[in-house]
N, C-alpha and C positions, 0 to 999 in steps of 0.2 A: 261469546257468552261461555263461561266457563261451567262445567258440570260436576258437581259434588260427588257424584256417585255413578262413574261411567259404565259399570257393569249393570246396573239397574236401568241405566239409559238404554243399552244394548238390548236386554230383555223386553223392555217396553216397545223398542221398534220392531223387534220379531214379533211379538204379541199383536201390534197394530197391523203389521203386514199382513199376518195369518188372518186376522179378523176381516181385513179388506179383500183377502184372496189374491194378494201380488204374488208374482212368480218369484220374484227376488227384493232383497233389502240390502243396503249398503249401510255399514258401521264404520267409524274411524278404528283403526288397527291398535292394538296394544298385543302384548305377550301373552296376558292373562286372557283377553278375549279369545285369542286365536287358540289357545289351549281348551277353552270352553266349547267353542266351535268345533274343533276337532273331536270331542267327546260326542257333541250331538250328531256328528257324521258317523262315528262308528257305531252309536247306539240306535241309528236308523230314524232319528227325528228330522232330518233335513236331507235334501237330495245331494247337494255337492257346496262347495264353497271355493273361493279363489280371492288371492290377493291381488288388488289392482292398484294403479296410481293414476290419478287424474289431476292435473292442474298442480302438480307438486305434492299432494296429499295422498297418503296411504290409506286405503279402505279394504275391508273384507266384504265381499259381496256373498251373500248367503242365498242359495236356491232354496226356497221352501218345498216342502213335500205335502202331497195332498192324495187323498185315496180316490176311487173309482167314481164317488159322487160329490167330488171336489169339496170333501170336508177336510179341514187340516188335520195333520198326523199329531201336532203338538196341540194337546187340549189346555193345558196350563203351564205356565212360567211364574216362578216367584223366587223373590231374592229372601234369603235367609238372614245372612250377616249384613247389617247395614253400618254405614260409618259411625253412627251414634251408638251402636250396641253390636259389637262383636260376637258372633256365637261359635264355640269351640266343642268339640266333642272327642271322646276316645272311642277306638273302634268297638268296643264292648257295649257302648249305648248308641250305637249308630241307628237313627231314625230309618224306618222302612216309608217308603212312598206308594200309597196304594196297594199295600200288601205286596211289595215287589214288583209291581207294573210300571212304577215311574222310577226315576233316578234322581240320586243326589248328588251333585258336583261339589267335591271337597278340594281346598289346597291342603296338601300335606308337605311333609318334609321330601317325600319323594316325586312331588310335583302335584298336577292338577289332575286328579282322577275321580272316578265314580265311587259310591259309598261301597257297593260290591267288592270293589277291587280293594279299598281300604280295609275291609274286613279281612279279606284274603291275605294281604300283606301284614295285617295287624298294625296299621299306623291309624293316628287320629289326625285332626286338624280343624281347620275353620270352614264351617258350612257355607258355601256360596249362595247355591241355588237349588231349587228342585224343578224338575221337568216331568211332565205326566202326559 
C-alpha cells in the first residue's frame, strides 16, 4: 500500500505511539524524515533515534520521551504543508508556535531547520510541521 503523504504518516505514528505510551516507534526511512527526527532530538522532544535494518528494509527507530508522571513530552504534532496545498513563508512572516514554546519545522534552501534558525539565517521556505 502506498502512502500519499509519508511525512504525515510519520507524524501520525509518533502521535499514536505517544498516546499509547509506547517506548519506541519504527518508521520507514527517508532523508527528509531523518532530518525531522534529528530536529526533534536536538530540541528535546524525543530521547534518541537510530537507523536500523530488518529484513532488507531500513527503518528509523524513535525512542519517545516522557516526564516523571509518564506524560508525553510531545503534546501535539500537526502537518502544515500538505500535498494538495503547499504552504510557504518568508522569514519575516514566520509563525510562532504557542508564543515560542513550540517549534516549526521548515524546509529551506539551507536544509531542514526550525523556524527560529530560519529567522536567524533570514531564509524562508516550506512549512512542514509544528511540534509543541
